C-alpha positions in Angstrom: 17.8 17.0 105.7 19.8 19.9 104.8 19.2 21.7 101.5 22.7 20.9 100.4 21.9 17.1 100.7 18.9 17.5 99.2 20.6 19.5 96.1 22.9 16.2 95.6 20.4 14.2 95.6 18.3 16.0 93.4 21.4 16.8 91.3 22.3 12.7 91.0 18.2 11.8 89.9 18.3 14.9 87.3 21.8 13.3 85.8 20.3 9.9 85.5 17.3 11.3 84.1 14.8 10.7 86.8 14.2 14.2 87.0 14.5 17.5 85.1 14.6 21.2 86.0 12.6 23.8 83.9 15.1 26.5 82.6 13.0 29.2 83.1 11.4 28.4 86.2 14.0 26.7 87.8 11.6 24.5 89.5 11.8 20.1 89.0 9.6 17.5 87.3 9.8 14.1 87.0 12.0 12.9 84.0 12.1 11.0 80.9 13.5 8.1 82.7 10.4 7.3 85.0 8.1 7.1 81.9 10.1 4.7 80.2 10.3 2.3 83.5 6.8 2.7 83.3 6.3 1.5 80.0 8.8 -1.2 80.5 6.5 -2.5 83.7 3.8 -2.2 81.4 5.2 -4.2 78.7 6.0 -6.8 81.1 2.4 -6.9 82.1 1.1 -7.4 78.8 4.2 -10.0 78.7 3.2 -12.2 81.5 -1.0 -11.7 80.5 0.2 -13.1 76.9 2.1 -16.2 78.5 0.3 -17.1 81.1 -1.9 -19.1 78.8 0.5 -20.9 77.5 2.5 -21.5 80.2 -0.4 -23.5 81.8 -1.0 -25.6 78.5 2.6 -26.3 78.8 2.2 -27.1 82.6 -1.0 -29.0 82.4 0.9 -31.1 79.2 4.0 -32.2 80.9 3.0 -32.0 84.4 5.9 -29.9 85.1 7.1 -26.2 86.4 7.2 -23.4 83.5 8.5 -20.2 83.8 8.8 -16.9 82.3 11.8 -14.7 83.1 13.6 -11.9 82.3 17.2 -10.5 82.5 18.5 -8.2 84.7 22.5 -7.6 85.0 23.8 -10.9 85.5 20.8 -12.4 87.0 17.1 -13.9 85.6 14.1 -12.3 87.6 11.0 -15.1 87.4 8.0 -12.6 86.3 6.1 -15.8 86.6 5.6 -19.6 87.6 3.1 -22.3 86.9 3.1 -25.5 88.8 2.4 -28.6 87.4 0.2 -31.5 88.7 3.7 -33.4 89.6 6.0 -30.3 90.5 8.0 -31.1 93.8 10.9 -29.2 95.0 11.4 -26.3 92.4 12.4 -23.8 94.6 11.9 -20.4 92.4 9.5 -17.9 92.8 7.7 -14.8 90.8 10.3 -12.1 91.9 13.0 -14.4 92.9 16.5 -14.3 91.2 19.1 -16.8 89.9 22.4 -16.4 88.3 22.0 -16.3 84.3 25.1 -18.2 83.2 23.9 -21.5 84.7 20.1 -21.6 84.5 18.1 -22.5 81.0 16.4 -19.3 81.0 19.6 -17.2 81.6 21.5 -18.8 78.6 18.5 -18.0 76.3 18.4 -14.3 77.5 22.3 -14.3 77.3 21.8 -15.4 74.0 19.8 -12.3 72.7 23.2 -10.1 73.8 26.3 -9.9 72.0 29.5 -11.5 73.3 31.4 -7.8 74.0 28.3 -7.4 76.4 29.0 -11.0 77.7 32.7 -10.4 78.2 32.2 -7.0 79.6 29.3 -8.6 82.0 32.0 -11.5 83.4 35.3 -10.5 82.5 37.7 -10.8 85.6 34.7 -12.5 87.6 34.5 -16.1 89.0 31.7 -18.8 87.9 30.8 -20.3 91.0 30.2 -23.8 90.7 27.0 -24.6 92.1 27.2 -28.2 90.8 29.8 -30.1 89.0 28.1 -29.8 85.7 28.2 -25.9 85.9 30.2 -23.7 83.4 33.6 -22.6 85.1 35.0 -19.8 83.0 34.1 -17.3 80.2 35.2 -19.2 77.4 33.0 -22.5 78.1 29.9 -19.8 78.8 30.5 -18.1 75.3 30.6 -21.9 73.9 27.4 -22.7 75.0 25.8 -19.3 74.2 26.8 -20.0 71.0 25.1 -23.1 71.1 21.9 -21.8 72.0 21.9 -19.5 69.4 22.7 -22.3 66.8 19.5 -24.5 67.9 17.3 -21.9 69.5 16.8 -23.3 72.9 18.8 -24.1 76.0 19.3 -26.7 78.1 20.4 -26.7 82.2 21.4 -30.0 82.9 21.7 -30.1 86.8 23.7 -27.1 85.8 22.7 -24.9 89.1 20.7 -27.5 91.2 21.3 -31.2 91.3 18.7 -33.9 90.0 17.0 -30.5 88.6 16.7 -30.0 84.4 15.5 -27.1 82.1 14.6 -26.5 78.7 14.3 -23.0 78.1 13.2 -20.7 74.4 13.2 -17.1 73.8 10.4 -14.9 73.7 10.8 -11.6 71.0 9.4 -8.6 70.3 8.4 -6.8 67.4 11.8 -6.1 66.5 13.1 -9.6 66.8 15.0 -9.0 70.2 15.1 -11.6 72.9 13.2 -9.8 75.9 11.9 -13.2 78.1 12.4 -16.5 78.3 9.9 -19.4 79.2 11.2 -22.5 80.6 9.9 -26.2 81.5 11.7 -27.3 84.9 11.5 -31.0 86.4 13.7 -33.5 87.7 15.9 -35.4 86.0 14.5 -38.8 86.4 11.4 -37.7 84.6 13.2 -35.1 81.9 14.9 -37.8 80.6 18.2 -37.6 77.8 15.6 -39.1 75.5 12.6 -36.5 75.8 14.4 -33.2 76.1 14.6 -32.8 72.5 11.0 -33.5 71.5 10.0 -31.0 74.7 12.5 -28.6 73.1 10.8 -28.7 69.7 7.6 -27.7 71.4 9.2 -25.2 74.2 10.2 -23.5 71.0 6.7 -23.6 68.9 5.8 -22.0 71.9 7.9 -19.1 72.4 7.2 -18.3 68.8 3.6 -18.1 69.4 3.9 -15.8 72.5 6.5 -13.9 70.6 4.1 -13.6 67.1 1.3 -12.0 69.8 3.9 -9.5 70.7 4.2 -8.8 67.4 7.1 -10.6 66.2 6.5 -11.3 62.4 8.9 -14.7 62.2 6.6 -17.7 61.0 6.3 -20.9 63.0 8.4 -23.8 62.1 
């Protein structure tokens, strides 16, 4: 590459914090942003390691699929998954992404943002209707997010995929911020209306146990 091209690339990396220039020698080195990214990666590894046992216990108990997810822009990224003995047809995969606004884990993760952030994220954008149950506008999404904050968990009632239901609960760090979500997913003929609330209560307790392992101080309820 030409010197001008390299200089442009380096200038961009420096502006974004990925490189820094020594003012005396003029030499470049790695920037603080890479350290921050590395710390975030390590934190996710700790999170996965701590959460995995709980995901397995939930999966065995309910014989359904459990997930651990984090927010990335307008999408959720699944960073771990445990298939239950009866889990068939759950198409999610570790590293996979889904829209946040119509998934259980996504709505839980969005509940950790303030409404101005959510407005900014979705303002002027069309919310794709994956099923007839998918929320269709920003006002409807905000209403759902407020319910999630109030009750402490979220449902996906065939909103992203027909015949698939999900219950999700927040995982918090030592400061109380929502950093991840766990969920239990299964077909609607097994995750019946009469069972959803009991599963949600158990899921919230499990998420709190994980949060406490991460330094969260709230007491189990």
